[in-house]
N, C-alpha and C positions, 0 to 999 in steps of 0.2 A: 504494500500500500504506500509506495513512494510516489511523490509528485513527479510528473514527467521531467526527465532530464537529471534527476537526482541519482547519485551513485553512492552505494555503501559497500565497504569491504570490511570483513571481520573473520576471525578464526574461532571456530568452535560454536557451540550452542545446540539447543535441542532442535528436533525436526518440526516442532509445532504442528504435528499431524500431517505435514506435507509428505506425500508418498514418495516423491522423488528423493527427498532428503533422507527418508527412512531407508530407501534402497541403497543410496550411496553410503550411509553410515554402516549398514549391514555388510556391504562388500569391503569397505575399508577396515571395519572392526573398531572404529573410533568416531567420536563426534568432532575431533580436533582436526579439521581441514578448512582450507580457505573458502570463503563464500563471497561471491560478487552479486550484488543486487542492483538492477537498473530500473529506475522508476518509469512507468508508462502511464501513470495517472489512474483514475478510477471513474467509472460511469456514475451518473447521478442515482440510478436505480440499482441497488445491490443485486437484484435478481438477474441483471444482465451481465454480470461479471464474466462468465465463461465466454460469451460471444464477444465481449469487449476485448478480453485478453487475446483472443485468437483472430481478431480483425486487423486489417492493415491500419497504419496511422492515417489520420485525416490530413488534408493538405496543410492545415495550420499547425500540425504536430510533426511534420516531416523535417528531415535534416536541414539545418540552416535557418529554420523559422522558429525554433524553440528558443525561449529566453536564455537558455544556457548554451546555445550554439552547438547542440549535439548533431 
């Protein structure tokens, strides 16, 4: 849930129920690995999250037009 263009890097942490992170943790045998999160924003309606995450960026979200210049 990071705003568009925001980036976070950290090492370690729980999966938070994220199945991809659960799988990585299982295969590595540890929770201590690097994680990179890149913000894509969030839709106004939480029910639309899967469609929002899987959709292309809108023209005002595309590279060079983001306030952070991504």
